[in-house]
N, C-alpha and C positions, 0 to 999 in steps of 0.2 A: 737895925737891919736893912739892908737893901735887898730888895726883891724884883726879879725882872724876868720876862722870857727872852729867851737868846736863839735867833734862828741860826741854822748852820747847816752845811751840806756835808754829806757823806756818800761818796761813791754815786755822785750825779742825783742823789735822794734829798730832798729838802725836807729839814726835820726842824724841831723847835723844843729846845730844853727850858728848863726853868732853875734859875740862879736864885739862891738865897744866902746871902752874906752876912754872918755874923761879926766879921773881924774887926770892925770899928776902926778901918784903915792900917792895922797893923798885919805883919805876915801871920797867917795862920794856917793851919793843916786844912788841906782840900779834901772833901768825900765826895765821892762819885755815888749817885743814887739811881739804882736801876728798878724799874715799874714792874707791876704784875702783868699778866697776861692781857688784860683789857687795853693797855697803854698807859701813857702819862696821865693820870687823873689826880683828883684831890688828895687821895690817900698818900701818893708818892710826893705830892707838894708839901703836905703837912709833915712828913717826914724830914724833907727839906728844912722846912721851918724849924723844926726840934733841933735839928743839929745846928744852924745859926744861931740858936737862942743860946746854945753851949758855947758858942766862940768859933764854930768852924765855919768854912766857906762850902756849902754844899751846892752841888750841881746834878739835877735830875735829868739825866740823858733821855731822849727820844729814840726808841728803837723801831718804831714804824712809821712815823710820819703821819699817823692817823691814829684814830680811837676805834676801838672795836664797837660795834652798833649792837652786838648780841654775841652769844656763846659759840655759835657756828663761825662767825667772823672773827672772834678771838682765836679759835683754834686754827683757822686759816692763816692768820698772820704770825701765831707761834710756829706753826709748820714751815711756813716760809723762811724761817730763821733758823730753826733747830735742824731742818733737812739741807741746810747751806752753811755748814760751819764756817767757811772763810767769810761770807757776808756777814754771820753773826761776830764774828771777831772785829771786822772792819767797822762795823756800827758801834760797836762798845768802845773800841778805841778811839773812834771820833769823838764820841762824848768825852772820853777822859782827856783827849788833847784840847778839848773847849774848856774843861776845868783847869788844866794846866795853863792856859792863856789867862786866866783872872788875875789881875795885877797883885791881889792880896793873897795869893796862894802860894805857900811855901811848898815847891816842887819836891823838895827832900822828905816830906812828910804827907803823904797820900795813902788813902783808904777806899774801900769800895764796898758798898751794902746793896743787898738786892732782896726782893720780895717774889716767892712763887716763880714764875719765869725769870724775874728778874735775878732770883737766887742762883738759877742754873747760868744766867750770864755772867755772874762775879765768879762762880766756880770755875768758868771757862778763864776769866781775866787772871786767875790764881795760876794758871799753867801758862802764861804768856809773861814775857820780859817786860812789864807795864810799868814797872818802878813803883809797886804799890807795898806798903808795909804789911797790910792785913786786908781781909776781906771776911765780911759776914753774910751769910745766906739765911734768911728768915724763911722757914717753911718753903723750901725749895722742891720741885718735882725731881724725884731722882730714879725714875722708872725707866729712864734709857740710857743708864750707864753702861759704858763699853766693857767688855771682859778685862782688858789691859789698856793701859795708856802709860806708853813709854817716855811722855815728857815729864820734866821735874816740875816740882811747884816753886815759885818765885817768892811766896809770901806766906804768912801766918793765915790760917783757915779756919773760921768756926761757923759750924751749921747750928742753927737753933730750930728744932722741929718738935712737933707734938707727936705724943704717943700714939694717937688714934688717926694720923695723917694717911687717907688713902692713897696720897701720890708718893708714899715712903713704905712701901711693903717691907716686911722682916728681910728679905732676900735682898732688897735694893740697900738696905741700911748695911748691912754685911758687905755687900759688892763695895760701897763707898769705903767703908773701913779698910778693907783689903787693898784698895787702890792707893788710899792715903799712906797705909803702912808700906807698901811696895814703892812709893816714892819718897819714901823717908821724910814726909812733910811735918811740919809742926801744925798740929790739926787738934780741933776739939769738935766733938758731935755731943750736944745737950739734948736730952729728951726730955719734954715736960708733960707730966702727967695730966689728964684732963683736957688737953687741947687736940686739935686737928689742924686741918689746912686752913691758911689764911687767918691764923688767930691774931695778927695785928691790925685786921681791916675790919672796923666797925659796919660797914656798909654790907658785907658779904651775908649777913643774917637774911637779909631781904630776899636773897636768891632760893632759900631752903633747899640747899644741896647737902645731901648727906655726907658727913665728915668734914664740912667746911663751916666754920663758927668763929666769931670773935671771942677771945677768952682774955679778959682782962688782967688776970694774974700773970699768965704766960708772956702776955704783950710787955708788962710793965718789968718782969723778971728778965726776958732777952734783952730788953733795951739797956737794962742795967750792966748785964755780962758784956754787951757791946761796948759800952763806954769804958768797963774795965780793961778790955782788949785794947781800946784807942789809947787810954793812958799809958799803958804799957808799952804799945808799940810806937806811938806818935809822940809821946811826951805830953806834958801840960798843955794846957790852952788856956786864954785868958777868958774868964767867963764876963 
């Protein structure tokens, strides 16, 4: 496995992403990985390495150019992008361009995954002509969905969410389903009992936030369903 940081520029903003290349020199599918609200941290790097161990080339993009120093700072960084959708799209597509530029990436076989804030980012990518075969959003926040969205979806969509996630109230879940149905999307929404928000992140328990907790069974099962979607959409990859 080859791992390294990759500095790049997006809209005059200096960013630094993380590459984990498990292709062993052969052309392999490329997976874009989008971080949680706190920025590009060990959780995202770990997921990128896990993808590389499966034979993919994974690139964890940097949406901020910095890491949050606390909850208020993280919310400010999130709002700075969610409140400026054109900028959010530019940052996300810039990261995808870095992935596509890697010599071992088969650009005809691309996917994106995201966690929390990053789940919302990849759901936005699913509405753009980005060349992705599929996206997987793990415990995304769905509280700010529009009433309607006339844009078409451009790839297969999977959402993996905990049944007790405070950032996905029932009304938001139903709105997401209505939006996907209206778009005639190829979509899946998987609800996992016993899980709340951030169920993939082992470090979240230290914050003692209601509704936020690591949940090992859901982490394992949702990762498995992601792999099945990759196999179906991107084809086999050498391990």
